C-alpha positions in Angstrom: -15.2 17.0 -26.0 -16.7 15.0 -29.1 -20.9 15.8 -29.9 -21.7 12.4 -29.4 -21.0 11.4 -25.9 -24.2 10.6 -24.0 -24.4 11.2 -20.4 -27.8 9.5 -20.1 -25.5 5.8 -21.0 -24.2 6.1 -17.6 -25.5 6.3 -14.0 -26.5 10.0 -13.3 -24.0 10.3 -10.1 -21.1 9.4 -12.4 -22.5 12.0 -14.7 -22.1 14.8 -12.0 -18.7 14.0 -11.6 -17.6 14.5 -15.4 -17.8 18.3 -16.1 -17.4 19.7 -19.9 -13.9 20.8 -20.2 -12.0 22.8 -23.3 -8.8 23.0 -22.6 -5.1 21.9 -24.1 -3.6 18.9 -22.8 -0.8 19.5 -20.6 2.8 18.3 -21.8 4.4 16.0 -19.3 7.6 17.3 -18.2 9.9 15.3 -15.9 11.5 17.7 -12.9 13.4 16.9 -9.7 11.9 18.2 -6.3 8.3 19.0 -6.0 5.9 19.9 -9.1 4.6 23.2 -9.3 2.0 22.2 -12.2 0.8 18.6 -13.9 -1.9 16.5 -14.4 -3.3 13.9 -11.9 -4.3 11.6 -15.0 -1.8 9.1 -16.2 -2.0 7.2 -19.7 -0.4 3.6 -18.6 0.2 1.6 -15.9 3.8 -0.1 -15.7 2.4 -2.9 -13.4 0.2 -4.2 -16.4 3.1 -5.4 -18.3 0.9 -4.6 -21.4 1.4 -1.9 -23.9 -2.4 -0.6 -23.8 -3.4 2.5 -22.6 -5.2 2.8 -19.3 -8.9 3.5 -21.0 -8.3 0.1 -23.1 -7.0 -2.0 -20.4 -9.8 -4.2 -19.3 -9.0 -3.7 -15.4 -9.5 -1.0 -12.9 -6.5 0.8 -12.2 -5.6 4.2 -10.2 -2.3 5.7 -10.7 -1.4 8.4 -8.3 1.3 10.1 -9.9 4.0 12.5 -8.4 2.0 15.7 -8.8 -0.8 14.4 -6.4 1.6 13.2 -3.7 3.5 16.7 -3.8 0.0 18.7 -3.6 -0.6 16.6 -0.7 2.8 17.3 1.0 3.0 12.9 1.4 6.5 12.3 3.0 5.4 8.7 3.1 3.1 6.9 1.0 0.9 6.2 3.9 -0.3 10.3 3.5 -2.0 9.3 0.3 -3.7 6.3 0.6 -7.0 7.8 1.7 -7.4 9.4 -1.9 -7.8 6.4 -3.6 -11.0 4.6 -4.0 -11.4 1.1 -2.1 -8.8 1.4 0.0 -9.1 0.9 3.5 -5.8 1.0 6.5 -5.4 -2.1 8.6 -3.0 -2.6 11.8 0.0 -1.3 11.0 2.4 -3.0 13.5 2.4 -0.1 16.2 3.2 2.1 13.2 6.1 0.5 12.1 4.8 -0.5 8.8 2.5 0.4 5.9 -0.4 -1.9 5.9 -4.0 -1.5 4.1 -6.5 -3.7 2.1 -7.9 -2.9 -1.5 -11.5 -3.9 -2.0 -11.9 -5.3 1.5 -9.0 -7.7 1.6 -6.1 -7.4 3.5 -2.9 -9.7 3.1 -1.3 -11.8 6.0 -1.7 -9.4 9.4 1.6 -10.0 10.4 3.2 -9.2 6.8 1.3 -6.3 5.5 0.1 -5.7 2.1 1.1 -7.0 -1.2 3.3 -4.3 -2.4 5.7 -4.4 -5.6 8.5 -1.9 -6.6 9.2 -1.5 -10.0 7.2 -4.7 -10.7 9.3 -6.9 -8.0 7.9 -8.5 -4.9 8.8 -6.0 -2.2 7.5 -7.3 1.0 7.9 -10.6 1.3 8.3 -11.3 5.5 7.0 -7.9 6.0 10.1 -6.4 7.4 9.3 -3.1 5.7 9.4 0.6 7.3 6.7 3.0 6.3 7.9 3.8 2.7 9.1 7.3 2.3 7.9 9.0 -1.0 11.3 10.8 -1.5 12.3 8.6 -4.5 8.6 7.7 -5.8 7.7 8.8 -8.9 3.9 7.4 -8.5 2.1 4.3 -7.1 -0.4 2.4 -9.2 -3.3 0.8 -7.4 -4.1 -2.8 -9.7 -7.1 -3.5 -8.7 -8.2 -6.8 -8.8 -5.8 -10.3 -8.8 -2.4 -9.9 -10.0 -1.2 -13.8 -9.6 -1.5 -14.2 -13.5 1.6 -11.9 -13.5 3.0 -11.7 -9.9 2.2 -14.8 -8.1 1.4 -14.9 -4.3 -1.0 -11.9 -4.1 -4.7 -10.9 -2.6 -7.4 -11.0 -5.0 -8.4 -7.3 -4.0 -5.4 -5.9 -5.4 -1.9 -4.8 -5.2 0.2 -1.9 -5.1 3.1 -1.3 -7.7 5.4 1.8 -6.4 7.4 3.2 -9.4 10.7 4.7 -8.5 12.3 7.9 -9.7 14.6 7.3 -12.8 17.7 9.4 -13.9 17.3 12.1 -16.1 19.8 13.1 -19.1 20.2 16.8 -18.0 21.4 18.2 -15.0 19.0 18.8 -12.0 19.0 19.5 -8.3 16.3 20.0 -5.7 16.2 20.5 -2.0 13.8 20.1 0.5 13.4 21.5 4.0 10.2 20.8 5.8 9.5 22.0 9.6 6.1 21.0 11.4 3.8 20.5 14.4 5.2 17.4 16.8 8.8 18.1 16.4 9.0 17.5 12.7 12.2 17.8 10.9 13.2 16.9 7.6 15.5 17.4 4.9 15.6 16.0 1.4 17.9 16.1 -1.9 16.9 14.8 -5.4 20.0 15.3 -7.9 20.3 13.9 -11.4 22.2 14.2 -14.8 24.4 12.7 -17.0 27.8 11.3 -16.9 28.8 11.3 -20.4 26.6 10.2 -23.1 25.7 6.6 -22.2 25.5 7.1 -18.2 23.1 9.1 -16.3 22.8 9.1 -12.4 20.1 10.2 -9.7 20.2 10.3 -5.7 17.6 11.0 -3.6 18.1 11.5 0.1 16.1 12.3 2.9 16.7 12.5 6.7 13.6 12.9 9.2 13.3 13.3 12.9 9.8 13.7 14.4 8.0 13.4 18.1 4.5 12.6 17.8 1.5 13.7 19.5 1.5 10.5 21.5 3.6 10.7 24.5 6.9 9.2 24.7 7.0 8.3 20.9 9.6 9.6 18.4 11.0 8.5 15.3 14.1 8.8 13.2 14.8 7.6 9.6 17.3 8.3 7.0 17.1 7.3 3.0 19.4 6.7 0.4 18.3 6.1 -2.7 20.8 5.8 -5.8 20.2 5.1 -9.1 22.0 4.6 -12.7 20.6 4.1 -16.5 23.3 3.0 -18.7 23.0 2.7 -22.5 24.8 -0.2 -23.3 24.4 0.2 -27.0 21.6 1.6 -29.3 19.2 -1.2 -28.4 20.3 -2.0 -24.7 19.7 0.0 -21.7 20.7 -1.4 -18.1 19.0 0.2 -15.1 19.6 0.3 -11.3 17.8 1.0 -8.1 19.2 0.8 -4.7 17.2 1.6 -1.5 18.9 1.8 1.5 16.3 2.9 4.7 17.2 2.7 8.7 13.8 3.7 10.6 14.2 3.5 14.5 10.9 4.1 16.1 8.6 3.3 19.3 6.6 0.4 18.9 3.2 2.5 19.5 -0.1 -0.3 20.0 -2.3 2.8 21.1 -5.0 3.0 23.3 -7.7 0.7 24.6 -11.5 1.5 25.0 -13.1 1.4 28.3 -16.2 -0.7 28.3 -16.2 -0.7 25.0 -16.1 2.8 24.5 -13.5 5.0 22.8 -12.6 8.7 24.2 -12.2 7.8 27.8 -8.5 7.2 27.3 -6.9 10.7 25.9 -5.6 10.2 22.6 -2.0 11.3 23.1 -1.9 8.5 26.0 1.4 6.3 25.5 0.8 2.8 27.5 4.0 0.9 26.7 7.0 1.8 29.0 9.0 5.1 27.9 12.5 4.3 27.3 12.1 1.0 27.0 14.1 0.9 23.6 13.4 1.6 20.2 12.5 -1.0 17.5 15.4 -0.5 14.2 14.3 -1.5 11.2 16.9 -1.6 8.0 16.1 -2.3 4.8 18.4 -2.9 1.8 17.2 -3.2 -1.9 19.1 -3.7 -5.0 17.5 -4.0 -8.2 19.1 -4.5 -11.7 17.2 -4.2 -14.9 18.0 -4.8 -18.6 16.0 -3.9 -21.7 17.3 -5.2 -24.9 15.7 -4.6 -28.7 15.0 -7.6 -30.6 14.5 -7.6 -34.3 10.9 -7.5 -35.5 9.2 -5.5 -32.7 10.5 -8.2 -29.9 11.9 -6.7 -26.5 13.9 -8.8 -24.2 13.6 -7.8 -20.6 15.4 -9.2 -17.4 15.8 -8.3 -14.0 17.4 -9.1 -10.7 16.5 -8.4 -7.0 18.5 -8.5 -3.7 16.8 -7.4 -0.7 18.1 -7.6 3.1 16.0 -6.7 6.1 16.7 -6.7 9.6 14.1 -5.9 12.6 15.3 -5.9 16.2 14.6 -4.1 19.6 12.6 -4.0 22.5 9.0 -3.2 23.3 6.4 -2.9 26.2 2.8 -4.1 24.6 -0.8 -4.0 26.0 -2.5 -7.5 26.5 -5.3 -8.5 24.7 -8.0 -7.3 27.7 -8.7 -5.0 30.6 -8.8 -6.6 34.1 -12.3 -6.3 35.7 -12.1 -2.7 36.8 -11.8 -1.5 33.2 -8.5 0.4 34.1 -5.8 -2.1 34.6 -4.0 -2.9 31.9 -1.3 -6.1 31.7 1.3 -5.6 29.6 4.0 -8.0 27.9 7.6 -7.5 26.8 8.9 -8.6 24.0 12.7 -8.6 22.1 12.4 -9.2 18.8 15.3 -10.4 16.1 14.1 -10.8 12.9 16.2 -10.9 9.2 15.4 -11.6 6.1 17.0 -12.5 2.5 15.2 -12.1 -0.7 16.9 -12.9 -3.7 14.8 -13.0 -7.2 15.4 -13.1 -10.8 13.1 -12.8 -13.9 13.5 -12.9 -17.5 10.8 -12.4 -20.2 10.4 -11.6 -23.9 7.4 -9.5 -25.2 6.4 -8.5 -29.1 4.2 -8.4 -31.6 3.6 -12.0 -33.5 0.7 -10.2 -35.6 -0.9 -7.1 -36.3 -2.9 -6.2 -33.1 -1.8 -9.2 -31.3 1.3 -8.8 -28.7 2.5 -11.9 -26.7 4.5 -11.9 -23.3 6.5 -15.0 -22.1 8.0 -15.0 -18.8 10.1 -17.1 -16.1 10.9 -15.8 -12.6 12.6 -17.6 -9.8 13.4 -16.7 -6.0 14.8 -17.9 -2.9 13.5 -16.1 0.5 14.6 -17.0 3.7 13.1 -15.5 7.2 14.9 -15.6 10.4 12.5 -15.5 13.3 13.4 -15.1 17.1 11.3 -13.4 19.6 11.5 -13.2 23.2 8.3 -12.8 25.5 7.5 -12.0 29.1 3.7 -12.5 29.4 1.8 -11.0 32.1 0.4 -13.1 35.4 -1.3 -13.1 38.7 2.5 -12.7 40.1 3.8 -10.7 37.6 1.5 -8.6 35.8 3.3 -5.6 34.8 0.4 -3.7 34.6 -0.7 -0.2 34.2 -3.4 2.2 35.2 -5.0 3.7 31.6 -6.7 6.5 33.4 -3.8 7.6 36.1 -0.5 6.0 34.1 2.6 5.4 36.4 5.8 4.9 34.3 9.3 3.2 35.8 8.2 -0.2 36.6 10.9 -2.8 36.9 11.2 -4.5 33.4 10.6 -8.2 33.3 13.2 -10.4 31.2 11.8 -12.1 28.4 12.6 -15.6 27.8 12.7 -17.5 24.2 9.0 -17.8 22.9 9.7 -18.2 19.2 12.7 -19.5 17.2 12.1 -20.4 13.5 13.5 -20.4 10.2 11.4 -20.2 7.0 12.6 -21.1 3.7 10.7 -20.4 0.4 11.5 -21.1 -3.1 9.4 -20.5 -6.2 9.8 -21.1 -9.9 6.9 -19.9 -12.2 6.3 -19.5 -15.7 3.7 -16.8 -16.9 1.9 -15.9 -20.0 0.4 -12.9 -21.1 -1.8 -12.7 -24.7 -3.0 -9.0 -25.9 -5.3 -8.7 -29.0 -6.8 -5.5 -30.7 -9.9 -6.7 -32.4 -10.8 -3.9 -34.8 -11.2 -0.6 -33.4 -13.3 -1.1 -30.6 -12.3 -4.7 -28.7 -9.5 -5.3 -26.4 -8.7 -8.7 -25.1 -6.1 -9.7 -22.5 -5.5 -13.5 -21.5 -3.0 -14.5 -19.2 -2.0 -17.8 -16.8 1.2 -18.4 -14.6 2.1 -21.6 -12.9 3.9 -21.5 -9.5 5.8 -24.2 -8.1 6.3 -23.4 -4.5 8.4 -24.9 -1.8 8.2 -24.0 1.7 9.5 -25.3 5.1 9.2 -23.9 8.5 11.6 -25.2 11.0 11.0 -24.9 14.9 14.2 -24.5 16.2 12.8 -24.9 19.9 11.1 -28.4 19.2 13.2 -29.7 16.2 10.2 -30.0 14.1 9.7 -29.3 10.4 6.7 -28.0 8.6 7.0 -28.6 4.6 4.6 -27.8 1.8 4.5 -27.8 -1.6 1.3 -26.1 -3.5 1.6 -25.7 -7.0 -1.1 -23.2 -8.4 -2.0 -22.0 -11.4 -3.5 -18.8 -11.8 -5.4 -17.6 -14.7 -6.9 -14.3 -15.7 -9.0 -13.0 -18.9 -10.5 -9.8 -19.6 -12.1 -7.8 -22.1 -12.8 -3.8 -23.2 -14.9 -2.4 -25.6 -14.4 1.1 -26.9 -17.9 2.3 -27.5 -17.1 5.6 -28.3 -13.9 7.6 -28.3 -14.7 8.5 -24.5 -16.1 5.6 -23.4 -15.3 1.9 -22.5 -17.1 -0.9 -20.8 -15.0 -3.7 -19.6 -15.1 -6.9 -17.9 -12.7 -9.2 -16.1 -12.1 -12.5 -14.0 -8.9 -14.0 -12.3 -8.2 -16.2 -9.5 -5.0 -15.8 -7.0 -3.3 -17.6 -4.7 -1.6 -16.9 -1.1 0.7 -19.9 0.8 -0.1 -19.8 4.2 2.5 -20.2 6.9 2.6 -22.7 9.7 1.0 -25.9 10.3 -1.8 -27.4 12.0 -2.4 -29.6 15.2 -0.9 -32.7 13.2 2.4 -30.7 12.2 0.9 -30.8 8.5 1.5 -27.6 6.7 -2.1 -25.5 5.5 -3.2 -25.3 2.2 -3.0 -22.2 0.6 -5.5 -19.4 -0.1 -7.1 -19.5 -3.1 -9.4 -16.6 -4.4 -11.8 -15.7 -7.3 -12.7 -12.3 -8.5 -14.7 -10.8 -11.2 -15.3 -7.3 -12.3 -16.9 -5.0 -14.8 -17.6 -1.8 -15.1 -17.2 1.9 -17.2 -14.3 3.9 -18.1 -14.5 7.8 -19.2 -11.8 9.8 -20.4 -12.1 13.2 -21.9 -10.6 13.9 -25.8 -7.4 15.1 -25.2 -6.8 13.1 -21.9 -7.2 15.7 -19.3 -10.0 14.0 -17.3 -11.1 10.8 -16.7 -12.9 8.3 -14.5 -13.3 4.2 -13.8 -16.3 3.0 -12.1 -16.2 -0.7 -11.3 -18.3 -3.3 -9.8 -16.6 -6.2 -8.2 -17.1 -9.6 -6.3 -14.5 -11.4 -4.7 -14.0 -14.8 -2.6 -11.4 -16.3 -0.9 -10.9 -19.7 0.8 -8.6 -21.9 3.1 -8.3 -18.8 5.4 -6.8 -19.9 8.7 -9.4 -20.6 11.5 -9.3 -21.8 14.7 -9.4 -25.9 15.0 -12.7 -27.1 16.6 -11.0 -30.0 18.3 -7.9 -28.2 19.4 -8.5 -24.4 19.8 -4.9 -23.5 20.1 -4.0 -24.5 16.7 -5.9 -23.4 13.5 -6.9 -25.1 9.7 -7.4 -23.5 6.7 -11.0 -23.9 6.3 -12.2 -20.3 6.7 -13.9 -18.4 3.5 -14.3 -14.4 3.1 -16.4 -12.5 0.7 -16.1 -9.0 -0.6 -18.5 -7.1 -3.2 -19.2 -3.5 -4.1 -18.4 -0.9 -5.9 -15.6 1.7 -6.4 -15.4 5.4 -8.3 -12.3 7.1 -8.9 -11.8 10.3 -10.9 -9.1 12.2 -11.8 -7.4 15.2 -13.8 -7.8 18.5 -15.0 -11.3 20.5 -14.2 -10.5 23.8 -16.5 -7.3 25.6 -16.9 -5.8 26.0 -13.8 -8.0 23.6 -11.9 -6.8 19.7 -11.3 -9.2 17.4 -9.4 -8.8 14.1 -7.7 -12.1 11.7 -6.4 -13.0 8.4 -5.1 -15.8 6.7 -3.6 -16.1 3.4 -2.5 -19.3 0.9 -1.2 -17.8 -2.4 0.3 -19.6 -5.7 1.7 -16.8 -7.8 3.1 -17.8 -10.3 5.1 -17.0 -13.8 6.7 -18.8 -16.7 4.8 -17.3 -19.8 7.1 -15.3 -19.8 9.9 -15.1 -22.1 13.0 -15.1 -19.3 15.8 -15.8 -16.0 13.9 -19.5 -14.7 13.6 -20.6 -15.8 9.9 -21.9 -13.0 8.0 -20.0 -10.6 10.3 -18.0 -7.7 8.7 -14.1 -7.9 8.0 -12.1 -6.0 10.1 -11.3 -2.5 9.8 -13.3 -2.1 6.5 -15.8 0.6 6.1 -18.7 -0.3 4.1 -18.1 3.8 2.6 -15.4 6.2 2.3 -14.4 8.6 -0.4 -12.5 11.4 -1.0 -12.4 14.8 -2.9 -8.9 16.8 -3.7 -8.9 20.1 -5.5 -6.3 22.2 -6.2 -5.7 25.6 -8.1 -2.5 27.4 -9.7 -1.9 30.6 -11.2 0.5 33.1 -12.0 1.0 36.8 -10.3 1.7 39.9 -12.3 5.3 39.1 -12.1 5.4 35.6 -13.1 5.6 33.9 -10.0 3.7 31.0 -9.6 1.3 29.9 -6.9 -1.5 27.3 -5.8 -4.0 26.3 -3.3 -6.3 23.9 -2.5 -7.4 21.1 -0.5 -8.9 17.7 0.5 -11.9 16.2 2.3 -11.7 12.2 3.0 -15.0 10.3 4.6 -14.2 7.0 6.3 -17.3 4.9 7.6 -17.8 3.1 10.6 -15.6 -0.3 10.7 -15.4 -3.2 13.0 -12.6 -2.9 15.8 -12.5 -6.1 16.8 -13.2 -9.7 15.4 -16.4 -11.2 16.8 -16.9 -14.8 17.5 -20.3 -16.5 16.9 -20.9 -17.1 20.3 -20.5 -13.7 21.1 -22.9 -12.8 18.2 -25.5 -15.6 19.8 -25.4 -14.0 23.3 -26.2 -10.5 21.6 -23.0 -9.1 22.5 -22.2 -5.8 21.0 -19.8 -5.6 17.9 -16.7 -3.1 19.0 -16.8 -0.5 16.2 -14.7 2.1 15.6 -16.6 5.7 14.6 -16.8 7.3 11.0 -14.8 10.2 10.5 -14.4 13.2 8.3 -11.2 15.1 7.6 -10.3 18.4 5.9 -6.7 19.4 4.8 -5.5 22.7 3.2 -2.2 22.8 1.1 -0.6 25.9 -0.7 2.9 27.0 -2.2 3.8 30.2 -3.4 7.3 30.9 -5.7 9.1 33.4 -3.7 12.0 33.6 -5.8 12.7 32.3 -9.2 14.3 29.1 -8.0 12.5 28.8 -4.5 9.3 27.9 -3.3 7.3 28.0 0.1 5.0 25.5 0.9 2.4 25.2 3.7 0.3 22.2 4.8 -2.2 21.8 7.3 -3.9 18.5 8.1 -6.8 17.5 10.1 -7.7 21.1 9.8 -10.8 21.2 12.5 -8.8 19.2 14.9 -11.3 16.0 14.7 -10.4 13.1 16.9 -10.6 9.8 15.2 -9.2 6.4 15.1 -7.3 4.9 12.0 -7.4 1.0 12.8 -7.7 -1.1 15.2 -6.6 -4.7 16.1 -8.7 -5.5 19.2 -10.3 -3.5 22.0 -6.8 -2.5 23.6 -4.9 -1.9 20.4 -6.9 0.8 19.0 -4.9 3.7 16.6 -5.8 7.1 17.2 -5.2 9.8 14.3 -3.2 12.8 14.8 -4.8 16.1 15.7 -4.3 19.0 13.9 -0.9 19.2 12.5 1.0 22.4 10.4 4.2 22.0 8.3 6.1 24.8 6.3 8.2 23.8 3.6 11.0 25.5 1.7 12.3 24.1 -1.5 15.4 25.2 -3.7 15.6 23.9 -7.5 18.7 24.5 -9.7 
């Protein structure tokens, strides 16, 4: 650490989280299987498409490397989301997809979060099973608008998942895990060269698990091949594939009784046992080309093809309990969804003058979404009800008639440019803009109507960093975003797209040697054209709502001292409704806590015989959240808002090298067996969190 570091220049709370460290930097070593040692601090963000290191990038970015995922024992990315600042859990479609809000703003509740895989759009249409970590190298939380590079997105932020790449040396790792609630999992990570110009990698996983929830089970299989081909001294071709099959019970959780949680046990399932499973199949193929051009220029191109299907029956709770507060009517649905996504991009990047870099790109995609849903709604004559306090299963299942039959088509072409300047020793500036020409149609095959929209959008962004000292950076940025709204209004006209604007300012600190770093950011985000109820025809919507989110988030990651690594986060968010025809103006947004935070510490060392060990743990805190949207009429009448209680969870992790190539691991989640609730869509759809869970793993590497 240099002597000119002035902690008085930053808030005292931040300074307390940054101890003085004197240690040598860790050399990054690529391995297969679980990591035994490494750092939580990354140097760059692939999703930024910039050569600037993270400390100089005028944007808050949190990168969760493979080491952090391994220390957490994360089998799915959902296991790691609580350890990034500004992230909150959202409706998970009965446990069948990942969905979060970044800085208080979530995506379409029917499509899930904005997600990239190796820089490609990964969840158009929303048919995505919870993502496995077996082939994940790291997760990049790109905070703020990403529309200037990637188009349609949320202004709060975007996730970019980077998958594992082939290595040019033979390696093999096998991982077996058993745990609470019937968890059984086996995983393979194998890689190596096939001659001087071709390398391969294969990640595979098979998992079976029951649940603390009665009658709920999941089964999944993942196969993820990858190839790297050196076509010449200046050309490399990469292939990434994913085949994921997920079979599970759609589980809407439990209801609150008279607005109170805890009356219905957290393990009680209120669907119908044996009513079939939801089957999700995701097939993703990516092909990427990199070619070095003369004069420090590079050509990059990519192709994406993704096929996704979802089908199966489910019995689900209705929106409200009967007056006795124990009878819950249910609906039965049969879903048959399918989507095809074909995309391509080509871009050139290079230096046009000393300290001046330019990126030019063009992108296009074709997306088709075929949705058929059959739905049997409860009625007085056929309530298909269950007593939530004394459930009796085995009722005759209603045959659902056709309810929805649509075909959505999206066509998009876009041009984008990003300019990066290094102005002297201390200033860095990034400016970019993207123009999207979007065509979207929604055909209702039941009545023959077609809603069409062609929303063109230009999304600019600009940011600047000031490198005040070798450790401290001040940064600020502003950007806009857009997201097309699906559907049509009462006149059959398409909705205007959502538009967002966001500004951010903050501080970055990185210790000399790159072992420990921190980012503190203040943000203000506004979004308009959110869908709200049509006041003239309440069964329809209009694009007239506005929301706002403002606050701060903090991320700290890296090495505290020799053998000690840490990850900490904190966020304070005020996310509220600014304008709506139905919802409470000034009311909070669903599932977004005002305060949340986390801390993870790991210590590693070696025994006298050279065998390595590590132990540590983590604590996460999630504040109170709104659990059901409150209308303005309810607020005027003095009705109490339905909230999910705050909770704090602890976990312990440890691993021990029992032989030169054999490692034993132990994970204990929810150490004190707290009862908590992760998210809610409405009072009858509240997702309880898992009780204490223990897993034991055995990893072999060769």
